[in-house]
A tleap script that builds the chain and sets N, CA, C and O, in Angstrom:
source leaprc.protein.ff14SB
mol = sequence {
  NMET ASN VAL LEU TYR ILE GLU GLY ARG ARG
  ASN GLY TYR ASP PRO ASP GLN CYS GLY ARG
  THR MET THR VAL SER GLU MET ILE ASP PHE
  LEU SER GLN PHE ASP GLY ASP LEU PRO ILE
  TYR LEU ASN ASN ASP SER GLY TYR THR PHE
  GLY ASN ILE ASP GLU ASP SER PHE SER GLU
  CYS LYS TYR ASN ASP PRO ASP ALA ASP TYR
  GLU VAL PRO ASP ASP GLU VAL ASP PHE GLU
  GLU CGLU
}
set mol.1.N position { 109.306 -116.311 81.691 }
set mol.1.CA position { 109.354 -114.869 81.806 }
set mol.1.C position { 110.554 -114.349 81.006 }
set mol.1.O position { 111.661 -114.868 81.148 }
set mol.2.N position { 110.345 -113.346 80.181 }
set mol.2.CA position { 111.446 -112.706 79.460 }
set mol.2.C position { 112.072 -111.634 80.338 }
set mol.2.O position { 111.373 -110.917 81.055 }
set mol.3.N position { 113.373 -111.533 80.278 }
set mol.3.CA position { 114.116 -110.509 81.007 }
set mol.3.C position { 115.188 -109.947 80.085 }
set mol.3.O position { 115.508 -110.548 79.060 }
set mol.4.N position { 115.735 -108.807 80.443 }
set mol.4.CA position { 116.854 -108.212 79.715 }
set mol.4.C position { 118.062 -108.253 80.642 }
set mol.4.O position { 118.005 -107.743 81.761 }
set mol.5.N position { 119.152 -108.857 80.182 }
set mol.5.CA position { 120.373 -108.930 80.979 }
set mol.5.C position { 121.370 -107.879 80.505 }
set mol.5.O position { 121.521 -107.646 79.306 }
set mol.6.N position { 122.037 -107.260 81.447 }
set mol.6.CA position { 123.218 -106.445 81.176 }
set mol.6.C position { 124.398 -107.265 81.682 }
set mol.6.O position { 124.481 -107.584 82.868 }
set mol.7.N position { 125.301 -107.599 80.781 }
set mol.7.CA position { 126.461 -108.399 81.145 }
set mol.7.C position { 127.425 -107.575 81.990 }
set mol.7.O position { 127.898 -106.525 81.557 }
set mol.8.N position { 127.712 -108.056 83.195 }
set mol.8.CA position { 128.692 -107.391 84.050 }
set mol.8.C position { 130.089 -107.708 83.561 }
set mol.8.O position { 130.433 -108.877 83.382 }
set mol.9.N position { 130.895 -106.689 83.345 }
set mol.9.CA position { 132.269 -106.882 82.857 }
set mol.9.C position { 133.252 -106.272 83.847 }
set mol.9.O position { 132.946 -105.307 84.548 }
set mol.10.N position { 134.417 -106.854 83.881 }
set mol.10.CA position { 135.514 -106.316 84.692 }
set mol.10.C position { 136.660 -106.025 83.732 }
set mol.10.O position { 137.496 -106.887 83.462 }
set mol.11.N position { 136.684 -104.785 83.216 }
set mol.11.CA position { 137.652 -104.419 82.189 }
set mol.11.C position { 138.924 -103.785 82.738 }
set mol.11.O position { 139.940 -103.765 82.042 }
set mol.12.N position { 138.901 -103.271 83.953 }
set mol.12.CA position { 140.076 -102.591 84.458 }
set mol.12.C position { 139.917 -102.212 85.910 }
set mol.12.O position { 138.897 -102.483 86.543 }
set mol.13.N position { 140.956 -101.577 86.419 }
set mol.13.CA position { 140.958 -101.154 87.808 }
set mol.13.C position { 140.582 -99.689 87.970 }
set mol.13.O position { 140.414 -99.218 89.094 }
set mol.14.N position { 140.447 -98.963 86.866 }
set mol.14.CA position { 139.899 -97.613 86.894 }
set mol.14.C position { 139.197 -97.357 85.563 }
set mol.14.O position { 139.447 -98.072 84.592 }
set mol.15.N position { 138.323 -96.352 85.497 }
set mol.15.CA position { 137.542 -96.115 84.277 }
set mol.15.C position { 138.390 -95.921 83.019 }
set mol.15.O position { 137.945 -96.266 81.924 }
set mol.16.N position { 139.586 -95.383 83.151 }
set mol.16.CA position { 140.442 -95.174 81.981 }
set mol.16.C position { 140.829 -96.481 81.291 }
set mol.16.O position { 141.179 -96.464 80.111 }
set mol.17.N position { 140.775 -97.587 81.980 }
set mol.17.CA position { 141.156 -98.881 81.426 }
set mol.17.C position { 139.981 -99.610 80.766 }
set mol.17.O position { 140.169 -100.688 80.202 }
set mol.18.N position { 138.790 -99.045 80.828 }
set mol.18.CA position { 137.585 -99.762 80.398 }
set mol.18.C position { 137.220 -99.562 78.938 }
set mol.18.O position { 136.358 -100.280 78.431 }
set mol.19.N position { 137.827 -98.634 78.251 }
set mol.19.CA position { 137.450 -98.387 76.866 }
set mol.19.C position { 136.155 -97.596 76.779 }
set mol.19.O position { 135.680 -97.035 77.766 }
set mol.20.N position { 135.597 -97.564 75.578 }
set mol.20.CA position { 134.393 -96.782 75.345 }
set mol.20.C position { 133.215 -97.345 76.144 }
set mol.20.O position { 133.065 -98.560 76.270 }
set mol.21.N position { 132.395 -96.462 76.674 }
set mol.21.CA position { 131.174 -96.853 77.368 }
set mol.21.C position { 130.031 -95.972 76.878 }
set mol.21.O position { 130.264 -94.872 76.378 }
set mol.22.N position { 128.821 -96.442 77.017 }
set mol.22.CA position { 127.655 -95.686 76.566 }
set mol.22.C position { 127.442 -94.451 77.423 }
set mol.22.O position { 127.775 -94.431 78.608 }
set mol.23.N position { 126.884 -93.425 76.806 }
set mol.23.CA position { 126.415 -92.268 77.555 }
set mol.23.C position { 124.978 -92.540 78.003 }
set mol.23.O position { 124.355 -93.497 77.543 }
set mol.24.N position { 124.463 -91.717 78.880 }
set mol.24.CA position { 123.080 -91.856 79.325 }
set mol.24.C position { 122.138 -91.778 78.127 }
set mol.24.O position { 121.226 -92.596 78.010 }
set mol.25.N position { 122.344 -90.808 77.236 }
set mol.25.CA position { 121.487 -90.660 76.057 }
set mol.25.C position { 121.536 -91.899 75.162 }
set mol.25.O position { 120.504 -92.349 74.664 }
set mol.26.N position { 122.732 -92.448 74.961 }
set mol.26.CA position { 122.865 -93.648 74.139 }
set mol.26.C position { 122.144 -94.837 74.766 }
set mol.26.O position { 121.516 -95.630 74.065 }
set mol.27.N position { 122.238 -94.956 76.087 }
set mol.27.CA position { 121.574 -96.062 76.754 }
set mol.27.C position { 120.053 -95.922 76.674 }
set mol.27.O position { 119.350 -96.907 76.449 }
set mol.28.N position { 119.549 -94.710 76.856 }
set mol.28.CA position { 118.109 -94.484 76.734 }
set mol.28.C position { 117.637 -94.845 75.335 }
set mol.28.O position { 116.628 -95.533 75.179 }
set mol.29.N position { 118.358 -94.388 74.318 }
set mol.29.CA position { 118.007 -94.719 72.933 }
set mol.29.C position { 118.034 -96.235 72.704 }
set mol.29.O position { 117.120 -96.785 72.089 }
set mol.30.N position { 119.067 -96.902 73.192 }
set mol.30.CA position { 119.191 -98.340 73.004 }
set mol.30.C position { 118.050 -99.088 73.695 }
set mol.30.O position { 117.458 -99.996 73.112 }
set mol.31.N position { 117.747 -98.708 74.927 }
set mol.31.CA position { 116.715 -99.414 75.685 }
set mol.31.C position { 115.311 -99.176 75.137 }
set mol.31.O position { 114.392 -99.940 75.435 }
set mol.32.N position { 115.138 -98.127 74.340 }
set mol.32.CA position { 113.802 -97.818 73.813 }
set mol.32.C position { 113.297 -98.891 72.841 }
set mol.32.O position { 112.107 -98.907 72.528 }
set mol.33.N position { 114.155 -99.778 72.360 }
set mol.33.CA position { 113.723 -100.842 71.448 }
set mol.33.C position { 113.072 -102.016 72.183 }
set mol.33.O position { 112.475 -102.889 71.554 }
set mol.34.N position { 113.186 -102.037 73.509 }
set mol.34.CA position { 112.647 -103.135 74.308 }
set mol.34.C position { 111.314 -102.739 74.938 }
set mol.34.O position { 111.015 -101.556 75.103 }
set mol.35.N position { 110.527 -103.742 75.284 }
set mol.35.CA position { 109.274 -103.526 76.000 }
set mol.35.C position { 109.578 -102.796 77.313 }
set mol.35.O position { 110.449 -103.220 78.072 }
set mol.36.N position { 108.872 -101.721 77.573 }
set mol.36.CA position { 109.122 -100.913 78.769 }
set mol.36.C position { 108.869 -101.626 80.077 }
set mol.36.O position { 109.319 -101.153 81.121 }
set mol.37.N position { 108.160 -102.756 80.063 }
set mol.37.CA position { 107.880 -103.521 81.285 }
set mol.37.C position { 108.842 -104.690 81.493 }
set mol.37.O position { 108.689 -105.454 82.445 }
set mol.38.N position { 109.823 -104.832 80.617 }
set mol.38.CA position { 110.783 -105.923 80.704 }
set mol.38.C position { 111.737 -105.675 81.876 }
set mol.38.O position { 112.383 -104.628 81.915 }
set mol.39.N position { 111.845 -106.613 82.839 }
set mol.39.CA position { 112.778 -106.413 83.956 }
set mol.39.C position { 114.229 -106.535 83.479 }
set mol.39.O position { 114.530 -107.314 82.574 }
set mol.40.N position { 115.121 -105.759 84.096 }
set mol.40.CA position { 116.544 -105.753 83.752 }
set mol.40.C position { 117.345 -106.280 84.942 }
set mol.40.O position { 117.123 -105.878 86.084 }
set mol.41.N position { 118.284 -107.189 84.653 }
set mol.41.CA position { 119.168 -107.743 85.669 }
set mol.41.C position { 120.612 -107.671 85.186 }
set mol.41.O position { 120.877 -107.686 83.984 }
set mol.42.N position { 121.539 -107.593 86.132 }
set mol.42.CA position { 122.954 -107.736 85.813 }
set mol.42.C position { 123.277 -109.222 85.759 }
set mol.42.O position { 122.859 -109.986 86.630 }
set mol.43.N position { 124.013 -109.626 84.746 }
set mol.43.CA position { 124.452 -110.998 84.567 }
set mol.43.C position { 125.955 -111.003 84.811 }
set mol.43.O position { 126.717 -110.438 84.027 }
set mol.44.N position { 126.381 -111.643 85.899 }
set mol.44.CA position { 127.795 -111.667 86.270 }
set mol.44.C position { 128.357 -113.078 86.136 }
set mol.44.O position { 127.636 -114.065 86.279 }
set mol.45.N position { 129.621 -113.152 85.868 }
set mol.45.CA position { 130.340 -114.439 85.884 }
set mol.45.C position { 129.678 -115.473 84.966 }
set mol.45.O position { 129.504 -116.629 85.353 }
set mol.46.N position { 129.309 -115.052 83.749 }
set mol.46.CA position { 128.683 -115.946 82.755 }
set mol.46.C position { 127.427 -116.627 83.293 }
set mol.46.O position { 127.179 -117.802 83.023 }
set mol.47.N position { 126.648 -115.881 84.050 }
set mol.47.CA position { 125.389 -116.422 84.563 }
set mol.47.C position { 125.509 -117.154 85.886 }
set mol.47.O position { 124.548 -117.782 86.330 }
set mol.48.N position { 126.671 -117.087 86.525 }
set mol.48.CA position { 126.841 -117.738 87.827 }
set mol.48.C position { 126.120 -116.951 88.918 }
set mol.48.O position { 125.534 -117.535 89.829 }
set mol.49.N position { 126.168 -115.610 88.818 }
set mol.49.CA position { 125.445 -114.750 89.751 }
set mol.49.C position { 124.711 -113.666 88.977 }
set mol.49.O position { 125.080 -113.334 87.851 }
set mol.50.N position { 123.677 -113.124 89.589 }
set mol.50.CA position { 122.855 -112.081 88.981 }
set mol.50.C position { 122.647 -110.966 89.996 }
set mol.50.O position { 122.826 -111.164 91.198 }
set mol.51.N position { 122.269 -109.797 89.502 }
set mol.51.CA position { 121.988 -108.674 90.394 }
set mol.51.C position { 120.847 -107.851 89.873 }
set mol.51.O position { 120.604 -107.791 88.668 }
set mol.52.N position { 120.136 -107.206 90.801 }
set mol.52.CA position { 119.042 -106.321 90.418 }
set mol.52.C position { 119.555 -104.909 90.217 }
set mol.52.O position { 120.652 -104.570 90.660 }
set mol.53.N position { 118.766 -104.092 89.552 }
set mol.53.CA position { 119.081 -102.679 89.344 }
set mol.53.C position { 117.888 -101.890 89.857 }
set mol.53.O position { 116.754 -102.141 89.450 }
set mol.54.N position { 118.134 -100.946 90.742 }
set mol.54.CA position { 117.067 -100.074 91.231 }
set mol.54.C position { 117.594 -98.662 91.377 }
set mol.54.O position { 118.718 -98.372 90.966 }
set mol.55.N position { 116.796 -97.780 91.958 }
set mol.55.CA position { 117.178 -96.374 92.078 }
set mol.55.C position { 118.470 -96.182 92.864 }
set mol.55.O position { 119.201 -95.219 92.634 }
set mol.56.N position { 118.751 -97.088 93.783 }
set mol.56.CA position { 119.968 -96.975 94.595 }
set mol.56.C position { 121.208 -97.503 93.878 }
set mol.56.O position { 122.310 -97.449 94.424 }
set mol.57.N position { 121.033 -98.015 92.651 }
set mol.57.CA position { 122.155 -98.566 91.891 }
set mol.57.C position { 122.976 -97.493 91.185 }
set mol.57.O position { 124.024 -97.794 90.615 }
set mol.58.N position { 122.516 -96.256 91.215 }
set mol.58.CA position { 123.155 -95.191 90.455 }
set mol.58.C position { 123.694 -94.118 91.388 }
set mol.58.O position { 123.059 -93.770 92.384 }
set mol.59.N position { 124.865 -93.598 91.059 }
set mol.59.CA position { 125.410 -92.434 91.760 }
set mol.59.C position { 126.300 -91.665 90.785 }
set mol.59.O position { 127.172 -92.237 90.130 }
set mol.60.N position { 126.065 -90.383 90.706 }
set mol.60.CA position { 126.889 -89.531 89.847 }
set mol.60.C position { 128.096 -89.083 90.660 }
set mol.60.O position { 127.950 -88.511 91.740 }
set mol.61.N position { 129.281 -89.344 90.138 }
set mol.61.CA position { 130.516 -89.063 90.864 }
set mol.61.C position { 131.485 -88.297 89.983 }
set mol.61.O position { 131.398 -88.331 88.755 }
set mol.62.N position { 132.396 -87.616 90.625 }
set mol.62.CA position { 133.502 -86.978 89.923 }
set mol.62.C position { 134.660 -87.959 89.925 }
set mol.62.O position { 135.039 -88.477 90.976 }
set mol.63.N position { 135.224 -88.216 88.747 }
set mol.63.CA position { 136.359 -89.124 88.633 }
set mol.63.C position { 137.642 -88.312 88.662 }
set mol.63.O position { 137.812 -87.384 87.870 }
set mol.64.N position { 138.538 -88.654 89.566 }
set mol.64.CA position { 139.855 -88.015 89.655 }
set mol.64.C position { 140.866 -88.902 88.957 }
set mol.64.O position { 141.190 -89.987 89.440 }
set mol.65.N position { 141.364 -88.441 87.822 }
set mol.65.CA position { 142.329 -89.200 87.029 }
set mol.65.C position { 143.618 -89.369 87.819 }
set mol.65.O position { 144.241 -88.378 88.199 }
set mol.66.N position { 144.029 -90.615 88.072 }
set mol.66.CA position { 145.246 -90.824 88.868 }
set mol.66.C position { 146.513 -90.379 88.152 }
set mol.66.O position { 147.549 -90.210 88.794 }
set mol.67.N position { 146.456 -90.186 86.836 }
set mol.67.CA position { 147.631 -89.755 86.084 }
set mol.67.C position { 147.698 -88.245 85.895 }
set mol.67.O position { 148.603 -87.747 85.225 }
set mol.68.N position { 146.754 -87.513 86.477 }
set mol.68.CA position { 146.739 -86.053 86.332 }
set mol.68.C position { 147.926 -85.444 87.078 }
set mol.68.O position { 148.536 -86.082 87.937 }
set mol.69.N position { 148.237 -84.198 86.730 }
set mol.69.CA position { 149.397 -83.512 87.313 }
set mol.69.C position { 149.062 -82.794 88.613 }
set mol.69.O position { 149.348 -81.605 88.749 }
set mol.70.N position { 148.474 -83.478 89.548 }
set mol.70.CA position { 148.208 -82.901 90.858 }
set mol.70.C position { 148.411 -84.000 91.896 }
set mol.70.O position { 148.355 -85.189 91.582 }
set mol.71.N position { 148.645 -83.584 93.124 }
set mol.71.CA position { 148.891 -84.558 94.173 }
set mol.71.C position { 147.619 -84.765 94.974 }
set mol.71.O position { 146.952 -83.806 95.362 }
set mol.72.N position { 147.293 -86.013 95.215 }
set mol.72.CA position { 146.120 -86.382 96.002 }
set mol.72.C position { 146.611 -86.999 97.297 }
set mol.72.O position { 147.433 -87.915 97.266 }
set mol.73.N position { 146.127 -86.520 98.439 }
set mol.73.CA position { 146.546 -87.120 99.713 }
set mol.73.C position { 146.211 -88.614 99.735 }
set mol.73.O position { 145.223 -89.044 99.141 }
set mol.74.N position { 147.040 -89.395 100.425 }
set mol.74.CA position { 146.853 -90.849 100.470 }
set mol.74.C position { 145.499 -91.271 101.016 }
set mol.74.O position { 144.990 -92.330 100.650 }
set mol.75.N position { 144.906 -90.456 101.890 }
set mol.75.CA position { 143.637 -90.849 102.494 }
set mol.75.C position { 142.417 -90.397 101.688 }
set mol.75.O position { 141.286 -90.592 102.133 }
set mol.76.N position { 142.622 -89.803 100.518 }
set mol.76.CA position { 141.504 -89.354 99.689 }
set mol.76.C position { 141.131 -90.430 98.690 }
set mol.76.O position { 142.004 -91.047 98.081 }
set mol.77.N position { 139.825 -90.661 98.518 }
set mol.77.CA position { 139.359 -91.679 97.574 }
set mol.77.C position { 139.378 -91.130 96.163 }
set mol.77.O position { 139.417 -89.915 95.968 }
set mol.78.N position { 139.349 -92.020 95.168 }
set mol.78.CA position { 139.372 -91.611 93.753 }
set mol.78.C position { 138.019 -91.118 93.244 }
set mol.78.O position { 137.974 -90.421 92.230 }
set mol.79.N position { 136.913 -91.457 93.916 }
set mol.79.CA position { 135.588 -91.033 93.475 }
set mol.79.C position { 134.956 -90.195 94.579 }
set mol.79.O position { 134.977 -90.580 95.748 }
set mol.80.N position { 134.410 -89.080 94.216 }
set mol.80.CA position { 133.728 -88.211 95.161 }
set mol.80.C position { 132.316 -87.987 94.665 }
set mol.80.O position { 132.113 -87.579 93.522 }
set mol.81.N position { 131.329 -88.254 95.527 }
set mol.81.CA position { 129.945 -87.989 95.154 }
set mol.81.C position { 129.722 -86.491 95.102 }
set mol.81.O position { 130.225 -85.738 95.936 }
set mol.82.N position { 128.939 -86.065 94.083 }
set mol.82.CA position { 128.653 -84.642 93.953 }
set mol.82.C position { 127.336 -84.310 94.590 }
set mol.82.O position { 126.921 -83.151 94.582 }
savepdb mol mol.pdb
quit
């Protein structure tokens, strides 16, 4: 069976440390070159573990930059679902 793997990476402790990432439009364009019925899995730890992707794998959140010039209470999380 052919599958498409997305390599899981751990680039940083917050999004600012991760470098450039694809936009939704870029990912749609990129994925359009593959067979639409090809299953997609996350490939973690050089193939030691794998993960599935489904509708519950996505959440749009507001990112609060920890270096911004505002104070965030200690009990507030860095990501807030919209």
